[in-house]
NUMAR-614552 format. One line per field, with one value per atom (N, C-alpha, C): residue number from 1; residue in one letter; atom name; x, y, z. Coordinates in steps of 0.2 Angstrom, whole numbers, plus 5000, padded with zeros to 4 digits. Each point is the difference from the previous one (the first is absolute). Layout:
<nodes>
num <- NUM ...
residu <- A ...
atome <- CA ...
c1 <- X ...
c2 <- Y ...
c3 <- Z ...
</nodes>
This chain:
<nodes>
num <- 1 1 1 2 2 2 3 3 3 4 4 4 5 5 5 6 6 6 7 7 7 8 8 8 9 9 9 10 10 10 11 11 11 12 12 12 13 13 13 14 14 14 15 15 15 16 16 16 17 17 17 18 18 18 19 19 19 20 20 20 21 21 21 22 22 22 23 23 23 24 24 24 25 25 25 26 26 26 27 27 27 28 28 28 29 29 29 30 30 30 31 31 31 32 32 32 33 33 33 34 34 34 35 35 35 36 36 36 37 37 37 38 38 38 39 39 39 40 40 40 41 41 41 42 42 42 43 43 43 44 44 44 45 45 45 46 46 46 47 47 47 48 48 48 49 49 49 50 50 50 51 51 51 52 52 52 53 53 53 54 54 54 55 55 55 56 56 56 57 57 57 58 58 58 59 59 59 60 60 60 61 61 61 62 62 62 63 63 63 64 64 64 65 65 65 66 66 66 67 67 67 68 68 68 69 69 69 70 70 70 71 71 71 72 72 72 73 73 73 74 74 74 75 75 75 76 76 76 77 77 77 78 78 78 79 79 79 80 80 80 81 81 81 82 82 82 83 83 83 84 84 84 85 85 85 86 86 86 87 87 87 88 88 88 89 89 89 90 90 90 91 91 91 92 92 92 93 93 93 94 94 94 95 95 95 96 96 96 97 97 97 98 98 98 99 99 99 100 100 100 101 101 101 102 102 102 103 103 103 104 104 104 105 105 105 106 106 106 107 107 107 108 108 108 109 109 109 110 110 110 111 111 111 112 112 112 113 113 113 114 114 114 115 115 115 116 116 116 117 117 117 118 118 118 119 119 119 120 120 120 121 121 121 122 122 122 123 123 123 124 124 124 125 125 125 126 126 126 127 127 127 128 128 128 129 129 129 130 130 130 131 131 131 132 132 132 133 133 133 134 134 134 135 135 135 136 136 136 137 137 137 138 138 138 139 139 139 140 140 140 141 141 141 142 142 142 143 143 143 144 144 144 145 145 145 146 146 146 147 147 147 148 148 148 149 149 149 150 150 150 151 151 151 152 152 152 153 153 153 154 154 154 155 155 155 156 156 156 157 157 157 158 158 158 159 159 159 160 160 160 161 161 161 162 162 162 163 163 163 164 164 164 165 165 165 166 166 166 167 167 167 168 168 168 169 169 169 170 170 170 171 171 171 172 172 172 173 173 173 174 174 174 175 175 175 176 176 176 177 177 177 178 178 178 179 179 179 180 180 180 181 181 181 182 182 182 183 183 183 184 184 184 185 185 185 186 186 186 187 187 187 188 188 188 189 189 189 190 190 190 191 191 191 192 192 192 193 193 193 194 194 194 195 195 195
residu <- M M M L L L S S S G G G G G G F F F A A A L L L G G G M M M A A A L L L Q Q Q S S S T T T Q Q Q D D D G G G F F F S S S R R R D D D L L L T T T A A A F F F L L L V V V G G G S S S V V V L L L T T T V V V Q Q Q P P P A A A D D D I I I V V V V V V S S S A A A V V V T T T T T T L L L I I I V V V L L L G G G V V V L L L V V V A A A L L L R R R R R R E E E L L L L L L L L L G G G A A A F F F D D D P P P D D D G G G L L L A A A A A A A A A G G G Y Y Y P P P A A A R R R R R R L L L D D D L L L V V V L L L L L L L L L V V V I I I E E E A A A T T T V V V V V V T T T S S S L L L P P P A A A V V V G G G T T T I I I M M M A A A V V V A A A L L L I I I A A A G G G P P P A A A A A A T T T A A A R R R L L L W W W C C C S S S R R R T T T A A A T T T M M M T T T A A A V V V S S S I I I G G G V V V G G G V V V A A A S S S G G G V V V V V V G G G L L L A A A I I I S S S E E E Q Q Q W W W N N N V V V A A A A A A G G G G G G A A A I I I V V V L L L T T T V V V A A A A A A F F F F F F V V V V V V S S S L L L A A A L L L R R R S S S L L L A A A P P P G G G E E E A A A A A A A A A S S S V V V P P P A A A R R R R R R K K K S S S A A A G G G R R R P P P T T T Y Y Y S S S G G G
atome <- N CA C N CA C N CA C N CA C N CA C N CA C N CA C N CA C N CA C N CA C N CA C N CA C N CA C N CA C N CA C N CA C N CA C N CA C N CA C N CA C N CA C N CA C N CA C N CA C N CA C N CA C N CA C N CA C N CA C N CA C N CA C N CA C N CA C N CA C N CA C N CA C N CA C N CA C N CA C N CA C N CA C N CA C N CA C N CA C N CA C N CA C N CA C N CA C N CA C N CA C N CA C N CA C N CA C N CA C N CA C N CA C N CA C N CA C N CA C N CA C N CA C N CA C N CA C N CA C N CA C N CA C N CA C N CA C N CA C N CA C N CA C N CA C N CA C N CA C N CA C N CA C N CA C N CA C N CA C N CA C N CA C N CA C N CA C N CA C N CA C N CA C N CA C N CA C N CA C N CA C N CA C N CA C N CA C N CA C N CA C N CA C N CA C N CA C N CA C N CA C N CA C N CA C N CA C N CA C N CA C N CA C N CA C N CA C N CA C N CA C N CA C N CA C N CA C N CA C N CA C N CA C N CA C N CA C N CA C N CA C N CA C N CA C N CA C N CA C N CA C N CA C N CA C N CA C N CA C N CA C N CA C N CA C N CA C N CA C N CA C N CA C N CA C N CA C N CA C N CA C N CA C N CA C N CA C N CA C N CA C N CA C N CA C N CA C N CA C N CA C N CA C N CA C N CA C N CA C N CA C N CA C N CA C N CA C N CA C N CA C N CA C N CA C N CA C N CA C N CA C N CA C N CA C N CA C N CA C N CA C N CA C N CA C N CA C N CA C N CA C N CA C N CA C N CA C N CA C N CA C N CA C N CA C N CA C N CA C N CA C N CA C N CA C N CA C N CA C N CA C N CA C N CA C N CA C N CA C N CA C
c1 <- 4993 4994 5003 5006 5003 4999 5003 5000 4993 4996 4993 4996 5001 4997 5003 5007 5003 4997 5000 4997 4993 4996 4993 5000 5004 5001 5002 5005 5003 4994 4997 4994 4995 4998 4995 5003 5006 5003 5000 5002 5001 4993 4994 4994 4999 5003 4999 5004 4997 5003 5006 5005 5006 5005 4999 5004 5007 5005 5007 5003 5003 5003 5008 5003 5007 5003 4997 5003 4997 4994 4997 5003 5003 5003 5006 5003 5006 4997 4995 4997 4996 4996 4995 5002 5004 5002 4995 5001 4995 5000 4997 5000 4999 4996 4998 5005 5005 5005 5007 5000 5006 5003 5006 5004 5002 5001 5003 5007 5004 5006 4999 4995 4998 4998 4996 4998 5006 5005 5006 5003 5001 5004 4996 4994 4995 5001 5000 5001 5006 5006 5006 5001 4997 5001 4996 4994 4996 5004 5003 5004 5005 5004 5005 4998 4994 4997 4998 4996 4998 5006 5005 5006 5004 5000 5003 4995 4994 4995 5000 5001 5000 5007 5005 5007 5001 4997 5001 4994 4995 4994 5000 5004 5001 5003 5005 5004 4995 4996 4996 4994 4998 4994 5003 5006 5003 5001 5003 5001 4994 4995 4993 4997 5001 4997 5004 5007 5004 5007 5001 5006 5006 4999 5005 5002 4996 5001 5004 4998 5004 5007 5002 5007 5003 4996 5003 5002 4996 5002 5006 5002 5006 4999 4993 4999 5002 5001 5002 4993 4998 4993 5000 5005 5000 5000 5004 5000 4993 4997 4994 4994 5001 4995 5001 5006 5002 4997 5001 4998 4992 4997 4992 4998 5004 4998 5001 5006 5001 4995 4998 4994 4994 4998 4994 5001 5006 5001 5000 5003 4999 4993 4996 4993 4997 5001 4996 5003 5006 5003 4997 5000 4998 4992 4997 4992 4999 5004 4999 4996 5002 4997 4992 4999 4993 4996 5002 4996 5002 5006 5003 5002 5003 5003 4995 4995 4995 4996 4998 4996 5005 5006 5004 5000 5000 5000 4994 4994 4994 5000 5003 5000 5004 5005 5004 4997 4997 4997 4993 4996 4993 4999 5002 4999 5003 5006 5003 4996 4997 4996 4993 4998 4993 5002 5005 5002 5001 5003 5001 4994 4995 4993 4998 5002 4998 5005 5006 5005 5005 5002 5005 5007 5000 5007 5002 5007 5002 5000 5001 4999 4993 4995 4993 4999 5002 4999 5003 5006 5003 4996 4998 4996 4993 4997 4994 5001 5005 5002 5001 5004 5001 4993 4996 4993 4996 5000 4996 5003 5007 5003 4998 5000 4998 4993 4996 4992 4999 5003 4999 5002 5005 5002 4995 4998 4995 4993 4998 4993 5001 5006 5001 5000 5003 5000 4993 4997 4993 4996 5000 4997 5002 5006 5003 4997 5000 4997 4992 4997 4993 4997 5004 4997 5005 5005 5005 5003 5003 5003 5008 5004 5007 5001 5004 5001 5004 5005 5004 4995 4996 4996 4995 4997 4995 5003 5007 5003 5001 5002 5002 4993 4995 4993 4998 5001 4998 5004 5007 5004 4997 4998 4997 4993 4996 4994 5001 5005 5001 5002 5004 5002 4994 4996 4994 4995 4998 4996 5003 5006 5003 5000 5001 5000 4993 4995 4993 4998 5002 4998 5004 5006 5004 4997 4997 4997 4993 4997 4994 5000 5006 5001 4999 4995 4998 5006 5001 5005 5007 5001 5006 5003 4996 5002 5002 4996 5001 5006 5001 5006 5006 5000 5006 5003 4996 5003 5004 4998 5005 5006 4999 5006 5005 4998 5004 5003 4997 5002 5006 4998 5005 5006 5000 5006 5004 4997 5004 5006 4998 5006 5004 4999 5004 4997 5004 4997 4997 4994 4996 5000 5004 5000 5005 4998 5005 5000 5006 5001 4997
c2 <- 5001 5001 5004 4999 5004 5007 5002 5007 5003 4996 5002 5001 4996 5000 5006 5001 5006 5007 5000 5006 5001 4995 5001 5003 4997 5003 5007 5002 5007 5005 4997 5005 5001 4995 5001 5004 4999 5004 5007 5001 5007 5004 4997 5004 5002 4998 5001 5007 5004 5006 4998 5005 4999 4995 4998 4996 5003 4997 5003 4996 5004 4998 4999 5001 5000 4993 4995 4994 4996 5001 4997 5002 5006 5003 4995 4998 4995 4993 4998 4994 5000 5005 5000 5007 5004 5006 5005 5005 5005 5003 4998 5001 5008 5003 5007 5005 4997 5005 4998 4997 4999 5006 5001 5006 5000 5005 5000 4996 5000 4997 4992 4998 4993 4998 5004 4998 4999 5005 5000 4993 4999 4993 4994 5000 4995 4999 5006 5000 4997 5002 4998 4992 4998 4993 4996 5003 4996 4999 5005 5000 4995 5000 4995 4993 4999 4993 4998 5004 4998 4998 5004 4999 4993 4998 4994 4994 5001 4995 4998 5006 4999 4997 5002 4998 4992 4998 4993 4996 5002 4997 4992 4998 4993 4996 5003 4996 5000 5005 5000 4995 5000 4995 4993 4998 4994 4998 5005 4999 4999 5003 4999 4993 4997 4994 4994 5001 4995 5002 5001 5002 4995 4994 4995 5001 5001 5002 5006 5005 5007 4998 4997 4998 4996 4995 4996 5003 5006 5004 5004 5000 5005 5007 5001 5007 5000 5006 5000 5001 4994 5000 5003 5000 5003 5008 5002 5008 5002 4996 5002 5000 4995 5000 5007 5002 5006 5006 5000 5006 5000 4995 5000 5002 4998 5002 5007 5003 5007 5004 4998 5003 5001 4994 5000 5004 5000 5004 5008 5001 5007 5003 4995 5002 5001 4996 5000 5006 5002 5005 5007 5001 5006 5001 4994 5001 5001 5000 5001 5007 5005 5006 5000 4997 5000 4995 4994 4994 4996 5002 4996 4993 4997 4993 4995 4999 4995 5001 5006 5001 4999 5001 4999 4993 4995 4993 4998 5003 4999 5003 5006 5003 4997 4996 4996 4993 4997 4993 5000 5005 5000 5001 5005 5001 4994 4998 4994 4994 4998 4995 5000 5006 5002 4998 5003 4999 4993 4996 4993 4996 5002 4997 5001 5005 5001 4999 5000 4999 4994 4998 4994 5003 5005 5003 5005 5000 5005 5007 5001 5007 5003 4996 5002 5001 4995 5000 5006 5002 5006 5006 5001 5006 5000 4994 5000 5002 4997 5002 5007 5003 5008 5003 4998 5003 4999 4994 4999 5005 5000 5004 5008 5002 5007 5001 4996 5001 4999 4996 4999 5007 5003 5006 5006 5000 5006 4998 4994 4999 5000 4998 5000 5007 5005 5007 5003 4998 5003 4997 4994 4997 5004 5001 5003 5007 5004 5007 5000 4995 5000 4998 4995 4998 5001 5005 5002 4994 4996 4994 5001 4996 5000 4998 5004 4999 4993 4999 4994 4993 5001 4994 4999 5006 5000 4997 5002 4997 4993 4997 4993 4996 5003 4997 4999 5005 5000 4995 4999 4995 4993 4999 4994 4999 5005 4999 4998 5003 4998 4993 4997 4993 4996 5002 4995 5000 5006 5000 4996 5001 4996 4992 4998 4993 4998 5004 4997 5000 5005 5000 4994 4999 4994 4993 5000 4993 4999 5006 4999 4999 5001 5000 4992 5000 4993 4996 4994 4996 5001 5005 5002 4994 4998 4995 4994 4998 4993 5001 5006 5001 5000 5003 5001 4994 4995 4993 4997 4998 4997 5004 5007 5004 4999 5000 4999 4993 4995 4993 5000 5003 5000 5003 5006 5003 4996 4996 4996 5003 5006 5004 5004 5000 5004 5007 5005 5007 5000 5004 5001 5007 5004 5007 5001 5005 5002 5008 5002 5007 5004
c3 <- 5030 5005 5006 5002 5006 4998 4994 4998 4999 4997 5000 5006 5005 5007 5003 5000 5003 4997 4993 4997 5002 5001 5002 5007 5004 5007 5000 4996 5000 4997 4995 4997 5005 5004 5005 5006 5002 5006 4998 4993 4998 5001 5000 5000 5008 5005 5007 5001 5005 5002 5004 4999 5004 4997 4993 4997 4998 5003 4999 4994 4996 4994 5001 5006 5001 4999 5004 5000 4993 4999 4994 4993 5000 4994 4998 5005 4998 4998 5003 4998 4993 5000 4994 4996 5002 4995 5001 4996 4999 4993 4996 4993 4998 5005 4999 5002 5004 5002 4997 4994 4997 4997 5001 4998 4992 4997 4993 5000 5005 5000 5000 5003 5000 4994 4996 4993 4995 5001 4996 5001 5007 5001 4998 5000 4998 4992 4997 4992 4998 5003 4999 5001 5006 5002 4995 4997 4996 4993 4998 4994 5000 5006 5001 5000 5004 5001 4993 4996 4994 4995 5000 4996 5002 5007 5002 4998 5000 4998 4993 4996 4993 4998 5003 4998 5002 5005 5003 4999 4996 4999 4999 4996 4998 5006 5003 5005 5006 5002 5006 4999 4994 4998 5001 4997 5001 5007 5004 5007 5004 4998 5004 4999 4994 4998 5000 4999 5000 5003 5006 5003 4998 5000 4998 4993 4996 4992 5000 5004 4999 5002 5006 5002 4994 4998 4995 4993 4999 4994 5001 5006 5001 5003 5001 5003 5007 5003 5007 5004 5002 5003 5006 5005 5006 4999 4995 4999 4997 4996 4997 5006 5004 5006 5004 5001 5004 4996 4994 4996 5001 4999 5001 5007 5005 5007 5001 4997 5000 4997 4994 4997 5004 5003 5004 5006 5003 5006 4998 4994 4998 4999 4997 4999 5007 5005 5006 5004 5000 5004 4997 4993 4997 5001 5001 5001 5007 5005 5007 5002 4997 5002 4998 4994 4998 5003 5000 5002 5006 5003 5006 4998 5006 4999 4998 5004 4999 4994 4998 4994 4994 5000 4994 4998 5005 4998 4996 5002 4997 4993 4999 4994 4995 5002 4996 4998 5005 4999 4997 5002 4998 4993 4997 4993 4996 5002 4996 5001 5006 5001 4996 4999 4996 4993 4997 4993 4999 5004 4999 4999 5003 4999 4992 4997 4993 4995 5001 4995 5001 4994 5001 4997 4997 4997 5005 5001 5005 4998 4993 4998 5001 4998 5001 5008 5004 5007 5003 4998 5002 4999 4994 4998 5004 5000 5004 5007 5003 5007 5001 4996 5000 5000 4995 5000 5006 5003 5006 5006 5000 5005 5000 4994 4998 5002 4997 5001 5008 5003 5008 5003 4998 5003 4999 4994 4998 5004 4999 5004 5007 5003 5007 5003 4996 5002 4999 4995 5000 5006 5002 5005 5007 5000 5006 5001 4994 5000 5002 4996 5001 5007 5003 5007 5006 4998 5005 5004 4997 5003 4998 5003 4999 4992 4997 4993 4998 5004 4999 5001 5006 5001 4994 4998 4994 4994 4998 4994 5001 5005 5001 5000 5003 5000 4993 4996 4993 4996 5001 4998 5001 5007 5002 4997 4999 4996 4993 4996 4994 4999 5005 5001 5001 5005 5002 4994 4997 4994 4994 4999 4994 5002 5006 5002 4999 5002 4999 4993 4996 4993 4996 5003 4996 5002 5006 5002 4997 4998 4996 4993 4997 4993 4997 4995 4998 4997 5003 4997 5003 5004 5003 5005 5004 5005 4996 4995 4997 4995 4997 4996 5004 5006 5003 5003 5002 5003 4995 4993 4996 4998 5000 4999 5005 5007 5005 5000 4998 5000 4994 4995 4994 5002 5003 5002 5005 5004 5005 5003 5003 5004 4995 4994 4995 5000 4999 5000 4993 5000 4994 4997 5003 4999 4994 4996 4995 5000 4997 5001 4994
</nodes>
């Protein structure tokens, strides 16, 4: 909500005469001024992050849903937490030139939250999340070009729109509300995800 509101404010502010991108470039980035070197750094970071996520997939899943079980199984839980935080930090830092600090958070959380509404398996959720993120970027840039608004704001508003539409469609699905209550009771706090 915070990122969506901020994105809306930036998109509206960018339509005003005299809009300065100097300070806002750090907060929301400027996807249209990304340099080739930024793209190379982002590509290398993406490959490293994907490699870490693939290599530590099972450990990270176990740690996310059962940290005590991870430690009991003999895994270095604190080191795995540190690796996950470093991967997230690398993702945010390399996205700064394009989307800025505040928008990076929305672009990490928004597609994942949208995918979670439709998927119960982490592999499927990851693929859907990537698709939502890419689609949000393309649609947001098209909106930015069409209506001359800030590209970062338009992209994050697109992410927010995907989430809101998914939330509305999910709540309208017949039998969804009735089916999810027993499933939640059945899990009784146990994770129901599978890789």
